[in-house]
TORROBA-181773 format. One record per residue (C-alpha): x, y, z. Coordinates in steps of 0.1 Angstrom, whole numbers, plus 2048, in hexadecimal, padded with zeros to 3 digits. Layout:
BEGIN
<x X | y Y | z Z>
...
***
This chain:
BEGIN
<x 77F | y 88D | z 711>
<x 79F | y 87A | z 719>
<x 7A2 | y 862 | z 736>
<x 7BC | y 879 | z 746>
<x 7A1 | y 894 | z 749>
<x 795 | y 887 | z 76B>
<x 7AF | y 88A | z 786>
<x 7B5 | y 868 | z 795>
<x 7CD | y 84F | z 7A3>
<x 7BA | y 830 | z 79A>
<x 7CE | y 810 | z 79D>
<x 7C7 | y 804 | z 77A>
<x 7DC | y 7E4 | z 77E>
<x 7BF | y 7D5 | z 793>
<x 7AB | y 7D4 | z 772>
<x 7C4 | y 7BB | z 762>
<x 7B0 | y 79B | z 75E>
<x 792 | y 7A9 | z 771>
<x 772 | y 796 | z 766>
<x 74E | y 792 | z 770>
<x 73F | y 7A2 | z 78F>
<x 724 | y 7AF | z 779>
<x 70A | y 7AE | z 794>
<x 71F | y 7C1 | z 7AD>
<x 72A | y 7DB | z 792>
<x 705 | y 7E2 | z 789>
<x 6FD | y 7E6 | z 7AE>
<x 71A | y 7FE | z 7B2>
<x 70F | y 811 | z 793>
<x 6ED | y 817 | z 7A3>
<x 6FC | y 822 | z 7C4>
<x 716 | y 839 | z 7B3>
<x 6FF | y 84A | z 79B>
<x 6DB | y 844 | z 7A7>
<x 6C3 | y 85B | z 7B8>
<x 6CB | y 84F | z 7DB>
<x 6DD | y 869 | z 7EE>
<x 6F2 | y 851 | z 804>
<x 716 | y 85B | z 7FD>
<x 728 | y 83D | z 80C>
<x 72C | y 81A | z 7FF>
<x 73D | y 7FD | z 811>
<x 74E | y 7DF | z 802>
<x 759 | y 7C4 | z 81A>
<x 768 | y 7A1 | z 818>
<x 787 | y 78C | z 821>
<x 7A8 | y 796 | z 813>
<x 7AE | y 789 | z 7F0>
<x 78A | y 78A | z 7E6>
<x 78C | y 7A7 | z 7CE>
<x 77E | y 7C4 | z 7E2>
<x 796 | y 7DE | z 7D5>
<x 794 | y 7D1 | z 7B1>
<x 76E | y 7D4 | z 7B2>
<x 770 | y 7F8 | z 7BE>
<x 78A | y 801 | z 7A3>
<x 774 | y 7F1 | z 788>
<x 756 | y 805 | z 794>
<x 76B | y 825 | z 795>
<x 778 | y 81F | z 771>
<x 754 | y 818 | z 765>
<x 74A | y 83A | z 773>
<x 768 | y 84D | z 769>
<x 754 | y 869 | z 759>
<x 73A | y 86A | z 774>
<x 754 | y 876 | z 78D>
<x 765 | y 890 | z 777>
<x 772 | y 8A4 | z 794>
<x 789 | y 887 | z 79F>
<x 78C | y 863 | z 7AA>
<x 7A2 | y 85F | z 7C8>
<x 7AD | y 83D | z 7D6>
<x 7BD | y 83D | z 7F8>
<x 7D0 | y 821 | z 809>
<x 7E6 | y 821 | z 828>
<x 80A | y 82C | z 823>
<x 824 | y 811 | z 829>
<x 81E | y 7F9 | z 846>
<x 80A | y 812 | z 85A>
<x 7E4 | y 80E | z 85F>
<x 7CB | y 826 | z 84F>
<x 7D0 | y 84A | z 85A>
<x 7BB | y 869 | z 850>
<x 7DD | y 878 | z 845>
<x 7DD | y 85E | z 829>
<x 7BD | y 86E | z 81B>
<x 7C9 | y 892 | z 81C>
<x 7EB | y 888 | z 80E>
<x 7DB | y 876 | z 7F1>
<x 7C3 | y 892 | z 7EA>
<x 7E1 | y 8AA | z 7E8>
<x 7F3 | y 892 | z 7D0>
<x 7D5 | y 88C | z 7B9>
<x 7C3 | y 8AE | z 7BA>
<x 7DF | y 8C5 | z 7C3>
<x 7CE | y 8D1 | z 7E3>
<x 7E1 | y 8DD | z 801>
<x 7CF | y 8CA | z 81D>
<x 7EE | y 8BD | z 82D>
<x 7F9 | y 8E1 | z 834>
<x 7DB | y 8E6 | z 84B>
<x 7D9 | y 8DB | z 86F>
<x 7CC | y 8B8 | z 876>
<x 7AC | y 8C6 | z 885>
<x 7A4 | y 8D5 | z 863>
<x 7A8 | y 8B5 | z 84F>
<x 784 | y 8A9 | z 853>
<x 775 | y 8CA | z 846>
<x 790 | y 8CB | z 82B>
<x 787 | y 8A9 | z 81E>
<x 762 | y 8B2 | z 81F>
<x 769 | y 8D2 | z 80B>
<x 779 | y 8BD | z 7EF>
<x 75A | y 8A7 | z 7EC>
<x 73F | y 8C1 | z 7F2>
<x 72C | y 8CC | z 7D3>
<x 744 | y 8B9 | z 7BD>
<x 743 | y 898 | z 7AA>
<x 75F | y 884 | z 7BA>
<x 764 | y 860 | z 7C4>
<x 779 | y 859 | z 7E3>
<x 784 | y 834 | z 7E8>
<x 791 | y 82D | z 80B>
<x 7A2 | y 80B | z 80B>
<x 7A9 | y 7F8 | z 82B>
<x 79B | y 80C | z 847>
<x 7A8 | y 7F3 | z 861>
<x 7BD | y 805 | z 87B>
<x 7AB | y 827 | z 878>
<x 7A8 | y 838 | z 89A>
<x 786 | y 83F | z 8AA>
<x 78C | y 864 | z 8A3>
<x 793 | y 85E | z 87E>
<x 774 | y 848 | z 87A>
<x 760 | y 863 | z 88B>
<x 76E | y 87D | z 872>
<x 765 | y 866 | z 854>
<x 742 | y 861 | z 863>
<x 73D | y 887 | z 865>
<x 749 | y 88C | z 841>
<x 731 | y 872 | z 834>
<x 714 | y 880 | z 849>
<x 71A | y 8A3 | z 83B>
<x 71B | y 895 | z 817>
<x 6FA | y 883 | z 81E>
<x 6E9 | y 8A2 | z 82B>
<x 6F3 | y 8B7 | z 80D>
<x 6EB | y 89C | z 7F3>
<x 70B | y 8A2 | z 7E0>
<x 718 | y 88F | z 7C2>
<x 738 | y 882 | z 7D2>
<x 73A | y 85E | z 7DE>
<x 751 | y 84B | z 7F6>
<x 758 | y 826 | z 7F3>
<x 765 | y 816 | z 814>
<x 778 | y 7F6 | z 812>
<x 781 | y 7DE | z 82E>
<x 77D | y 7BB | z 83A>
<x 762 | y 7C5 | z 853>
<x 752 | y 7E6 | z 85E>
<x 749 | y 7F6 | z 87F>
<x 724 | y 7FA | z 887>
<x 727 | y 81F | z 882>
<x 733 | y 81B | z 85E>
<x 719 | y 800 | z 857>
<x 6FE | y 818 | z 863>
<x 70B | y 833 | z 84B>
<x 70C | y 81E | z 82C>
<x 6EA | y 80D | z 835>
<x 6E1 | y 7F6 | z 818>
<x 6FE | y 801 | z 802>
<x 715 | y 7E5 | z 80D>
<x 724 | y 7C9 | z 7F8>
<x 734 | y 7AB | z 809>
<x 74A | y 797 | z 7F2>
<x 74C | y 771 | z 7F6>
<x 763 | y 76B | z 7D8>
<x 75E | y 768 | z 7B3>
<x 73A | y 75D | z 7A8>
<x 73A | y 73A | z 799>
<x 72D | y 747 | z 778>
<x 74D | y 75C | z 774>
<x 765 | y 73F | z 77A>
<x 76C | y 736 | z 756>
<x 773 | y 75A | z 74C>
<x 78A | y 75E | z 76A>
<x 79E | y 73F | z 761>
<x 7A1 | y 74C | z 73D>
<x 7AE | y 76D | z 749>
<x 7C3 | y 764 | z 767>
<x 7D2 | y 741 | z 762>
<x 7F4 | y 73F | z 752>
<x 7F2 | y 734 | z 72E>
<x 807 | y 715 | z 734>
<x 7ED | y 706 | z 74C>
<x 7CD | y 718 | z 741>
<x 7BD | y 6FA | z 731>
<x 7C6 | y 6E4 | z 74E>
<x 7B8 | y 6FE | z 766>
<x 797 | y 6FF | z 753>
<x 794 | y 6D9 | z 755>
<x 798 | y 6DB | z 77B>
<x 785 | y 6FC | z 77F>
<x 76A | y 6EF | z 797>
<x 784 | y 6DF | z 7AE>
<x 799 | y 6FF | z 7AE>
<x 77B | y 714 | z 7B6>
<x 771 | y 6FE | z 7D3>
<x 794 | y 6FB | z 7E0>
<x 799 | y 721 | z 7DF>
<x 778 | y 729 | z 7EE>
<x 771 | y 740 | z 7D1>
<x 78E | y 758 | z 7DB>
<x 79D | y 767 | z 7BB>
<x 7BF | y 76B | z 7CC>
<x 7BF | y 747 | z 7D8>
<x 7B6 | y 73B | z 7B5>
<x 7D2 | y 74F | z 7A5>
<x 7EB | y 73F | z 7BD>
<x 7DD | y 71D | z 7B5>
<x 7E0 | y 724 | z 790>
<x 805 | y 72B | z 795>
<x 80A | y 70B | z 7A9>
<x 7FA | y 6F6 | z 78D>
<x 81B | y 6FD | z 77A>
<x 82C | y 6E7 | z 794>
<x 812 | y 6CE | z 7A0>
<x 7F5 | y 6BA | z 791>
<x 7D5 | y 6C6 | z 7A0>
<x 7CD | y 6A6 | z 7B3>
<x 7EF | y 6A7 | z 7C5>
<x 7EC | y 6CD | z 7CB>
<x 7CA | y 6C9 | z 7DA>
<x 7D6 | y 6AE | z 7F2>
<x 7F3 | y 6C3 | z 7FD>
<x 7DE | y 6E3 | z 802>
<x 7C2 | y 6D0 | z 813>
<x 7DC | y 6C2 | z 82B>
<x 7E5 | y 6E6 | z 835>
<x 7C1 | y 6F0 | z 83B>
<x 7A6 | y 6E8 | z 855>
<x 797 | y 6CB | z 843>
<x 78D | y 6BB | z 822>
<x 76E | y 6D1 | z 81D>
<x 77A | y 6F2 | z 82B>
<x 786 | y 70D | z 814>
<x 7AB | y 715 | z 816>
<x 7B9 | y 732 | z 828>
<x 7C9 | y 74A | z 80F>
<x 7E8 | y 74D | z 825>
<x 7EE | y 727 | z 823>
<x 7EC | y 727 | z 7FD>
<x 802 | y 746 | z 7FD>
<x 81D | y 736 | z 812>
<x 81E | y 717 | z 7FD>
<x 81F | y 72A | z 7DC>
<x 83C | y 741 | z 7E9>
<x 850 | y 724 | z 7F7>
<x 84B | y 70E | z 7D8>
<x 858 | y 729 | z 7C1>
<x 875 | y 733 | z 7D8>
<x 881 | y 70F | z 7D7>
<x 882 | y 70F | z 7B1>
<x 893 | y 731 | z 7AF>
<x 8A9 | y 737 | z 7CE>
<x 8B0 | y 75C | z 7C5>
<x 88B | y 761 | z 7C4>
<x 889 | y 758 | z 7E9>
<x 8A1 | y 774 | z 7F2>
<x 88F | y 78B | z 7DA>
<x 86D | y 784 | z 7EA>
<x 87C | y 78A | z 80D>
<x 889 | y 7AC | z 801>
<x 867 | y 7B5 | z 7F3>
<x 85A | y 7B8 | z 817>
<x 86A | y 7DB | z 814>
<x 856 | y 7E2 | z 7F4>
<x 83D | y 7F7 | z 807>
<x 820 | y 802 | z 7F2>
<x 82F | y 7F5 | z 7D2>
<x 850 | y 7FD | z 7C1>
<x 85B | y 80A | z 79F>
<x 86A | y 7F0 | z 789>
<x 88B | y 802 | z 786>
<x 88E | y 801 | z 7AC>
<x 885 | y 7DC | z 7AB>
<x 8A3 | y 7D6 | z 794>
<x 8BC | y 7ED | z 7A4>
<x 8B4 | y 7E6 | z 7C8>
<x 8A0 | y 7C8 | z 7CF>
<x 8AF | y 7B1 | z 7B4>
<x 8D1 | y 7C3 | z 7B0>
<x 8E9 | y 7A7 | z 7BB>
<x 8D3 | y 789 | z 7B4>
<x 8D9 | y 782 | z 790>
<x 8D8 | y 78E | z 76C>
<x 8BE | y 7A4 | z 75B>
<x 8B0 | y 786 | z 74A>
<x 8AC | y 773 | z 76B>
<x 89B | y 792 | z 779>
<x 881 | y 793 | z 75D>
<x 87B | y 76E | z 760>
<x 876 | y 76F | z 785>
<x 85F | y 78D | z 785>
<x 84A | y 77F | z 768>
<x 847 | y 75E | z 77A>
<x 83D | y 76E | z 79B>
<x 823 | y 783 | z 789>
<x 816 | y 765 | z 776>
<x 812 | y 752 | z 797>
<x 7FF | y 76E | z 7A7>
<x 81B | y 776 | z 7C0>
<x 81E | y 79A | z 7B5>
<x 80D | y 7B2 | z 79D>
<x 81C | y 7C6 | z 782>
<x 80E | y 7E9 | z 77C>
<x 818 | y 7EE | z 758>
<x 807 | y 811 | z 757>
<x 81E | y 81E | z 773>
<x 83B | y 806 | z 76F>
<x 837 | y 7FA | z 793>
<x 835 | y 7D8 | z 7A4>
<x 81C | y 7D3 | z 7C1>
<x 819 | y 7B7 | z 7DA>
<x 7F7 | y 7AC | z 7E7>
<x 7F2 | y 7B3 | z 80C>
<x 7ED | y 78E | z 814>
<x 80E | y 785 | z 803>
<x 820 | y 7A2 | z 813>
<x 814 | y 798 | z 836>
<x 821 | y 775 | z 831>
<x 842 | y 782 | z 825>
<x 844 | y 799 | z 844>
<x 83E | y 77C | z 85B>
<x 853 | y 762 | z 84B>
<x 86E | y 772 | z 835>
<x 892 | y 76B | z 83E>
<x 8A2 | y 786 | z 853>
<x 8B7 | y 79A | z 83B>
<x 8CA | y 7AE | z 855>
<x 8D1 | y 7D2 | z 85A>
<x 8E6 | y 7D5 | z 83A>
<x 8C7 | y 7D0 | z 824>
<x 8B3 | y 7EA | z 838>
<x 8D0 | y 802 | z 834>
<x 8D1 | y 7FC | z 80E>
<x 8AB | y 801 | z 80B>
<x 8AD | y 822 | z 81F>
<x 8CC | y 82E | z 80B>
<x 8B9 | y 828 | z 7EA>
<x 899 | y 839 | z 7F4>
<x 8A9 | y 858 | z 804>
<x 8B1 | y 862 | z 7E0>
<x 88C | y 860 | z 7D8>
<x 884 | y 874 | z 7F8>
<x 89C | y 88F | z 7ED>
<x 887 | y 895 | z 7CE>
<x 86F | y 8A8 | z 7E5>
<x 88B | y 8C2 | z 7E9>
<x 893 | y 8C3 | z 7C4>
<x 870 | y 8C3 | z 7B3>
<x 856 | y 8DF | z 7B6>
<x 838 | y 8D8 | z 7CB>
<x 822 | y 8D3 | z 7AD>
<x 837 | y 8B4 | z 7A3>
<x 838 | y 8A3 | z 7C4>
<x 81E | y 88A | z 7B9>
<x 83A | y 87A | z 7A4>
<x 84B | y 871 | z 7C4>
<x 82C | y 869 | z 7D9>
<x 828 | y 846 | z 7CB>
<x 847 | y 83C | z 7DE>
<x 83C | y 84B | z 7FE>
<x 838 | y 829 | z 80F>
<x 85C | y 820 | z 807>
<x 869 | y 842 | z 811>
<x 855 | y 83F | z 832>
<x 865 | y 81C | z 839>
<x 888 | y 829 | z 832>
<x 883 | y 847 | z 849>
<x 876 | y 830 | z 865>
<x 895 | y 819 | z 862>
<x 8AC | y 838 | z 865>
<x 898 | y 842 | z 884>
<x 89C | y 820 | z 894>
<x 8C1 | y 81E | z 88B>
<x 8C9 | y 840 | z 89B>
<x 8B5 | y 836 | z 8BA>
<x 8C8 | y 816 | z 8BD>
<x 8EA | y 827 | z 8B9>
<x 8E4 | y 83F | z 8D6>
<x 8CD | y 828 | z 8EA>
<x 8B6 | y 846 | z 8F1>
<x 898 | y 856 | z 8E1>
<x 8A5 | y 873 | z 8CB>
<x 887 | y 88A | z 8D3>
<x 88E | y 886 | z 8F8>
<x 8B3 | y 88E | z 8F2>
<x 8A9 | y 8AE | z 8E1>
<x 891 | y 8B9 | z 8FC>
<x 8AF | y 8BC | z 913>
<x 8C9 | y 8CD | z 8FD>
<x 8E8 | y 8C9 | z 912>
<x 8E3 | y 8A4 | z 91A>
<x 8DE | y 89E | z 8F4>
<x 8FF | y 8AE | z 8EC>
<x 910 | y 89A | z 908>
<x 900 | y 879 | z 8FC>
<x 90D | y 87E | z 8D9>
<x 92F | y 889 | z 8E4>
<x 933 | y 86B | z 8FB>
<x 92B | y 852 | z 8DF>
<x 94D | y 841 | z 8D8>
<x 947 | y 830 | z 8B6>
<x 939 | y 84C | z 8A1>
<x 952 | y 844 | z 885>
<x 943 | y 822 | z 881>
<x 91F | y 82F | z 87E>
<x 927 | y 84F | z 86B>
<x 918 | y 843 | z 84A>
<x 8F7 | y 839 | z 85B>
<x 8F6 | y 85B | z 86D>
<x 8FB | y 86E | z 84D>
<x 8E0 | y 859 | z 83C>
<x 8C8 | y 862 | z 858>
<x 8D1 | y 886 | z 856>
<x 8CC | y 887 | z 830>
<x 8AA | y 875 | z 833>
<x 89F | y 88E | z 84D>
<x 8AA | y 8AB | z 838>
<x 894 | y 89F | z 81B>
<x 876 | y 898 | z 831>
<x 879 | y 8B9 | z 844>
<x 873 | y 8CB | z 823>
<x 856 | y 8B3 | z 81C>
<x 848 | y 8B9 | z 840>
<x 849 | y 8DF | z 83C>
<x 82E | y 8DB | z 822>
<x 81C | y 8BB | z 82B>
<x 820 | y 8B4 | z 851>
<x 820 | y 88E | z 851>
<x 81A | y 87A | z 871>
<x 83A | y 872 | z 883>
<x 84E | y 88E | z 874>
<x 85A | y 89B | z 897>
<x 86B | y 87A | z 89C>
<x 87C | y 87B | z 87A>
<x 888 | y 89F | z 880>
<x 895 | y 896 | z 8A2>
<x 8A8 | y 879 | z 892>
<x 8B7 | y 891 | z 878>
<x 8C1 | y 8AA | z 893>
<x 8D3 | y 88F | z 8A8>
<x 8E4 | y 881 | z 889>
<x 8F0 | y 8A4 | z 87E>
<x 8FD | y 8AB | z 8A1>
<x 910 | y 88A | z 8A1>
<x 921 | y 890 | z 880>
<x 929 | y 8B4 | z 88C>
<x 914 | y 8C6 | z 873>
<x 907 | y 8E2 | z 889>
<x 8F6 | y 8F5 | z 86D>
<x 8DF | y 8D7 | z 865>
<x 8DA | y 8D1 | z 88A>
<x 8CE | y 8F5 | z 88F>
<x 8B8 | y 8F2 | z 870>
<x 8A7 | y 8D2 | z 87D>
<x 8A1 | y 8E3 | z 89F>
<x 890 | y 900 | z 88D>
<x 87A | y 8E7 | z 879>
<x 870 | y 8D5 | z 899>
<x 864 | y 8F6 | z 8A6>
<x 84F | y 8FC | z 886>
<x 83C | y 8DB | z 88B>
***
């Protein structure tokens, strides 16, 4: 049997340099394959402590035990977890059609995909789920428990509600970082070659400084290329709460990012732009969009390799994508330089071409586009915000009163100056309307309304009427 025989979307890049955790993996083995009929397993811990990597390692170890599919679900873009993410990902990986059903049917649809099958569903980052969505998940898990099926669900979050804790019972692993016995192997795998020996000499100090956090240690390894450990420890302790307290990962992250940006100024702009790399980005997009005007191809390769070596981004060589850890992305969102509307426009103009693939490819090949859904989502949201700012009114409200909508567009005096933005919004909405006909994503009414107002503004009455018809379908 080939590895491709099990349908999956496992994020294999998380296994790069993965070491140790033998005790946790053995425990997960018992829970995933043992005689206990509890279907849900929880993994908790602070960000940067390896929760997702542990789940992926366990999934990979049990690849053939879950021959009907291994499905890993994370929130799309900057949005919190939504049940739609689960049905969308099931459609992508398994070729189901759950997104074509009404929202009230999603719970039973998910259950049907797990019932009497051997599937593993990994739900990453449940924070932000609504009470109704959590209730639906609880019902799914309860039904699986009652029927003693072979499918399992791994729930990942920093903390869990009492309801979830009651469901998983004893099947809960809380991560406090890398076990001390795995430190030497972790340094051998993760420290850059140039400072590996030096990192091994200072392993105990690094471990204590990082509070056993694997992400924090990787960032410290990168900083050892610029500072001796004693000096680095003094600086980082000065940023923390005290000499004995473990560092906050966000403090190490900020120092690592700022240090490298000072050495390589184009990298500072590059990192600021990567705030828009929602859910990861293909390497060709990284070169053509995010790096485009910042330097040569050689400079690009040097910068990306250095950022990966320092733990500031991950390269998924299997899918040719680059991913940013949520901790690093959050810091960039809060502190990156304002790039202005022109950059947002460039990002949207690039990803509208990807969104248009939904119109060109047959439904069976949409999974090729789905990896970029986070970036497509972000570009569409910018178009919506831009059109709303242009007319200073909510487009959906404009459409609900047809005559005032026409008058509002007709009275706008500077349409020529914003024509390109309106056309971009129209094109984006056309692509997503075709997507929405089959998959009904949240927020689609807003995007369709944006497209209708944009089409009306550029005097394309055929598209305007088509958008109105699609609003009615939703």
